[in-house]
C-alpha positions as CSV (number, residue, x, y, z in Angstrom):
1,M,132.2,210.1,105.3
2,I,135.1,207.8,106.2
3,E,135.7,204.8,103.9
4,P,135.6,201.4,105.7
5,Y,139.2,200.8,104.5
6,D,140.4,204.0,106.1
7,L,138.6,203.2,109.3
8,R,140.3,199.8,109.5
9,K,143.7,201.3,108.9
10,K,143.2,203.8,111.7
11,I,142.1,201.1,114.1
12,E,145.1,199.0,113.2
13,L,147.4,202.0,113.8
14,Y,145.9,202.7,117.2
15,F,146.1,199.1,118.2
16,V,149.8,198.8,117.1
17,G,150.6,202.1,118.8
18,T,149.0,200.9,122.0
19,L,150.9,197.6,121.9
20,L,154.2,199.5,121.4
21,V,153.5,201.8,124.4
22,I,152.7,198.8,126.6
23,A,155.9,197.1,125.5
24,L,157.9,200.2,126.2
25,I,156.4,200.5,129.7
26,Y,157.0,196.9,130.5
27,G,160.6,197.1,129.3
28,L,161.3,200.1,131.5
29,F,159.7,198.2,134.5
30,R,162.0,195.2,133.9
31,A,165.1,197.4,133.4
32,Y,164.6,199.4,136.6
33,P,166.8,197.1,138.7
34,L,169.6,197.5,136.2
35,I,169.2,201.3,136.0
36,A,168.7,201.8,139.8
37,G,171.4,199.5,141.1
38,P,171.7,198.3,144.7
39,S,170.7,200.5,147.7
40,I,171.6,200.4,151.4
41,T,169.6,202.0,154.2
42,I,171.1,201.9,157.7
43,Y,168.5,202.1,160.5
44,N,170.9,202.1,163.5
45,P,173.4,203.6,164.3
46,Q,173.6,206.8,162.2
47,D,176.8,208.5,161.1
48,G,178.4,210.2,164.1
49,D,176.3,208.5,166.7
50,I,177.7,207.8,170.2
51,V,177.2,204.1,171.1
52,A,176.4,203.2,174.7
53,S,179.1,200.5,175.0
54,S,182.0,199.0,173.1
55,T,179.7,196.4,171.5
56,F,176.8,197.6,169.5
57,E,174.4,196.4,166.8
58,I,174.1,197.7,163.3
59,T,170.8,197.1,161.5
60,G,169.6,198.1,158.1
61,L,168.0,197.1,154.7
62,V,169.6,196.4,151.4
63,K,167.7,196.2,148.2
64,R,168.5,194.8,144.8
65,A,171.8,193.2,146.0
66,N,173.2,189.7,145.7
67,E,176.1,190.3,148.1
68,I,176.8,192.7,151.0
69,T,179.9,193.0,153.0
70,L,180.7,194.8,156.2
71,Q,184.3,195.6,156.9
72,G,185.2,193.3,154.0
73,R,183.5,190.2,155.2
74,P,180.1,188.9,153.9
75,I,177.1,189.3,156.1
76,T,173.8,187.5,155.9
77,I,170.5,189.1,154.9
78,D,167.0,187.8,155.2
79,T,164.6,187.3,152.4
80,E,163.4,190.9,152.6
81,G,166.9,192.3,152.7
82,H,167.2,193.2,156.4
83,F,170.5,192.7,158.1
84,K,171.7,192.8,161.7
85,E,175.3,192.5,163.0
86,V,177.0,192.9,166.4
87,L,180.3,194.8,166.2
88,V,182.9,196.2,168.6
89,A,183.7,200.0,168.7
90,Y,187.2,201.2,169.4
91,T,188.2,204.6,170.7
92,P,188.4,207.3,169.5
93,Y,185.9,206.2,166.8
94,T,185.2,203.3,164.5
95,I,184.6,203.6,160.7
96,L,182.1,201.1,159.3
97,V,182.2,200.3,155.5
98,L,179.2,198.5,153.9
99,H,179.6,197.4,150.3
100,A,176.7,195.9,148.2
101,T,176.9,194.5,144.7
102,D,173.9,193.5,142.5
103,K,173.7,190.7,139.9
104,Y,174.7,193.2,137.1
105,G,177.9,194.2,138.8
106,A,176.8,197.6,140.0
107,T,178.1,198.5,143.5
108,I,177.4,201.0,146.3
109,T,179.4,201.8,149.4
110,K,178.1,203.3,152.6
111,T,180.6,204.6,155.2
112,L,179.7,205.7,158.7
113,R,181.6,206.6,161.9
114,V,180.5,205.6,165.4
115,I,182.0,206.9,168.7
116,P,182.1,204.6,171.8
117,K,181.0,206.2,175.1
């Protein structure tokens, strides 16, 4: 038979172990933005697309970023991270460079090329 003192020790160990596991999971959840860094998703146009006219619209989504630039100039994003900009395409093709930085200093750059019709 288990002594009451031994049972109490086992319960304390299980309780402390459970608290440590919960703290570890919470720490990983809070550290995810630091580990993942910013991300850029471009909806339209895709790399290599032919645009219908010399002016076109680029749309996309940026996550976990404080600042985003397109061709070196800052662009605005809404509260959910969506952006929309009107640009001019030049022949034979135009290279677009999107650059996002998060609050920890991590950066990501997306480059795509569009061809005017």
